C-alpha positions in Angstrom: -200.0 220.0 -69.3 -197.5 222.4 -67.7 -198.3 223.6 -64.2 -196.1 226.3 -62.6 -193.3 225.5 -65.0 -193.4 221.8 -64.2 -194.3 219.1 -66.7 -197.1 216.7 -65.7 -196.5 213.7 -68.0 -199.8 212.2 -67.0 -201.9 215.1 -68.3 -199.9 216.4 -71.2 -201.2 216.9 -74.7 -199.7 215.1 -77.7 -198.1 218.4 -78.7 -196.5 218.9 -75.3 -195.2 215.3 -75.4 -193.8 215.8 -78.8 -192.0 219.0 -77.7 -190.5 217.2 -74.7 -189.4 214.2 -76.8 -187.9 216.6 -79.4 -185.9 218.2 -76.6 -184.5 214.9 -75.6 -183.6 213.9 -79.1 -181.9 217.3 -79.7 -179.9 217.0 -76.4 -178.5 213.7 -77.7 -176.3 212.9 -74.7 -176.8 212.8 -71.0 -175.2 211.3 -67.9 -176.5 209.2 -65.0 -174.6 209.6 -61.8 -175.1 207.3 -58.8 -173.1 206.8 -55.7 -173.5 206.2 -52.0 -171.6 204.6 -49.1 -171.8 201.2 -50.8 -170.2 202.7 -53.9 -167.1 203.5 -51.7 -166.9 200.1 -50.0 -167.9 198.2 -53.2 -170.3 196.1 -51.3 -173.6 196.4 -49.4 -173.9 196.1 -45.7 -177.0 195.5 -43.6 -175.5 198.0 -41.0 -174.4 200.5 -43.6 -175.6 203.4 -41.5 -173.1 202.5 -38.7 -170.3 202.0 -41.2 -171.2 205.3 -42.9 -170.8 207.1 -39.5 -167.3 205.8 -39.2 -166.3 206.5 -42.8 -163.7 209.2 -43.1 -164.7 212.4 -44.9 -162.0 212.0 -47.6 -163.1 208.5 -48.5 -166.7 209.6 -48.9 -165.9 212.8 -50.8 -163.5 215.6 -50.2 -165.8 218.1 -48.4 -163.4 221.0 -48.4 -163.3 221.0 -52.2 -166.6 219.3 -52.9 -168.5 222.3 -54.3 -165.6 223.2 -56.5 -165.4 219.6 -57.7 -169.1 219.6 -58.5 -168.8 222.8 -60.5 -165.9 221.4 -62.5 -167.8 218.1 -63.0 -170.8 219.9 -64.5 -168.6 222.2 -66.6 -166.9 219.0 -67.9 -170.4 217.6 -68.7 -171.4 220.8 -70.6 -168.0 221.0 -72.4 -168.3 217.3 -73.4 -171.7 218.0 -75.1 -173.8 216.6 -72.2 -177.0 218.6 -71.9 -178.8 216.7 -69.1 -177.7 215.0 -65.9 -179.7 212.4 -64.0 -178.8 211.9 -60.4 -179.9 209.0 -58.2 -181.3 211.0 -55.2 -182.4 208.0 -53.1 -180.9 204.5 -53.4 -182.6 201.1 -53.1 -181.0 200.7 -49.7 -182.7 203.8 -48.4 -179.8 206.2 -48.5 -180.8 209.7 -49.4 -178.4 212.0 -51.2 -180.4 215.1 -50.2 -181.4 216.9 -47.0 -184.6 215.0 -46.3 -187.0 216.2 -43.6 -188.7 212.8 -43.2 -187.6 211.7 -39.7 -187.5 207.9 -40.6 -185.3 208.7 -43.7 -183.1 211.4 -42.3 -181.0 209.2 -40.2 -179.6 207.4 -43.2 -178.8 210.3 -45.5 -175.9 212.3 -46.8 -176.5 214.9 -44.1 -175.6 212.4 -41.4 -172.5 211.1 -43.3 -169.1 212.8 -42.8 -169.9 214.7 -46.1 -172.7 216.5 -44.3 -174.1 218.5 -47.1 -177.0 218.3 -49.6 -175.3 216.6 -52.6 -178.4 216.8 -54.9 -178.7 220.6 -54.2 -175.0 221.1 -55.0 -175.2 219.2 -58.3 -178.6 220.9 -59.1 -177.1 224.4 -58.5 -174.1 223.6 -60.7 -176.3 222.2 -63.5 -178.5 225.4 -63.5 -175.5 227.6 -63.5 -173.9 225.9 -66.4 -176.9 225.1 -68.6 -177.2 221.4 -68.0 -180.8 220.2 -67.4 -181.1 218.6 -63.9 -183.1 215.5 -63.4 -183.3 213.0 -60.5 -184.6 209.5 -60.0 -185.0 207.2 -57.0 -184.1 203.6 -56.9 -186.2 201.2 -54.9 
């Protein structure tokens, strides 16, 4: 069943499922991208939020060129034959890669990091612009 352009996999017909599965087979190649502060430090910390606050902007990601880098990255995806990108939007340690409005989650998010922008939105916008299907998952 498709509601407002969204697929509801729990209420789809066999024909809808077959069409979705065929799209995935036709796409052939995709990419999964996951990073957060522990990706930079190469280890996990119980006090990662405090460490994240002290991490320099350039070590987290270059914010002055970030949007350009994401556009180039997605163009590279498309030029390489990649037709879908899966982004880990919230990590098992609770770090959110998007601008969450949930108070308990918003303190440990990309918005409070030196990067300070909605990474998921930037990747999503670049994917939509360049014809790469955008997907996201969470890791708990």
